[in-house]
N, C-alpha and C positions, 0 to 999 in steps of 0.2 A: 479736725485732722486734715481737711482739705487744704487749709492754709499751708501746712507743712509740705504737702505734695506740690503745691504751686510754687512755694519758695524753693524747693529742691529743683524743680524744673527750671525756674528762673536762674538759679545758681549754675546749673549745667549749661544753659544757653550762654550765660555770661562768660563762663570759663572757655567754652568753645569759641566765642567771639574773640576773646583775648588771644587764644592760641592761634587762630587764623590770622589775626592782625599782626602778632609778633613774628610768627614763623613764615607765613606766606607773603604778606604785604611788605613787611620790613625786612625779613630775612632772605626770602627767595627773590622777590622782585627788586630789592634794594633800589629804592626810588632814585632817579637821576635829577629830580628837581623838588623844590619845596612849594607849598601852597602859595598862591599869590599874596596873601596877607602877611607872609613872612619874608618875602623876597628881598626886602630892603634891610633885613636883619640877619638872615640865616642863609647859608649856602651848603650845598651837598659837596662834600670832599671825599676823596677815596684815600683810604689808609692802607699801607702795606706794612704788616707787622710780622714778626718772626716768633714762633713758639719755641719752647725749650728744646725740641728736637731739631731745630733749624729750618723747619718747614715755614714757608711764607704763606700768609693768608691775606686776602683782600676784603675790605669792608667799606661800604659807603656809610657815612655818618653825617649828621648835621654839624657843620662848623660855623663858628660865629666869631666876629672880631669885637674887641672891646679895648679901648685905650691903645690901639695899634698892635694888639697881640691877637694871635689866633688861638681859639679854644675848641675843644670837642667834649661833648658831654655823654657820659655813660648813664643813661636813665631808663634803660629797658631791662628786662629779665636777662636776655642773652648778653653777656659781657666778655666773651672770650677775647675779642680784639683789645679791650681795655686791659685785661690781665696780661696779655702778650706785650702790649706797649709799656706797661709798668716794669715787667720782668726784663724786657729788651728794649730800652727807650730809643734806640736808633731806628727810626722809622722813615718811610717815604710817604709824603703827602702829595696828592695830585689835586691841583686846583686849576680849573679852566684848561684842562688837558696838558698841563705842565707839571712834571714830577720833580720834586726836590727833596733833599735830605732834611730831616727835622729831628729834634730831641723832644720826646714826650716827658713832660714834667707834671706829676700829680700836684694839684694845688690844695691847700688847706687854709684854715684860719681866715684872716681878714680878706685875702684875695678870693678865696672860695665864696665867702659870704657876699662880697661885692659882685662877683661875676654871676652867681646864682640869682641874686636879686635883680640883676640886669636882664637876665634871660630866665624868668620863672617858668615852671611847668604848671600850667593852669589845670584846673580840675578835669575838663574834657580830655586833655592829653593823658593825664594820669589814669583816668577811667579806662580809656581805650587800651592802655598798656597793662591793665590789671593791677594798678597801684604797686609799681615795682619798688624794690628796696631803695634806700637812700642813694641819691645820685652822686656820682663821682665826676670830676672835671679834670681834663688834661689841658695844660698850656702847651702848645706846639711851637717850640722855638726853632726858627730856621738855622741850619748849620751853614756858616759862610763857605763859599767855594774854597777849595784847597789853595788857590792862588792868593786868597785874602787872609789866610790863617798865618 
């Protein structure tokens, strides 16, 4: 019976770790940079989305480019920003302190498989996030300035 006690304690410690990681480290602190080993592939971008009541929210997420297109991945438990962007796809993306209008496009099929394979979520990352649900990816298409439309 001691094994069940230790497994229970281990489970509680793991759940607490995931909670602290997701809520405080990623949610509250919203990192401004990525680890050195990812800097050549990933950047932190700021998204401004609008919810159904018209309230704007700000969220820092990992953005990455592939084939000249910008993507953002929803691969954590908290996904309010993703649902807001899907429901109201006209968003603002800030990169290198420059804000611009974008359209958020959920990707599926071959494009999803190609992008997900190019930027896989390795086991340590999924472990730290508590093995979140299936990931969703948005393609962030820039909106041309009004003078170019």
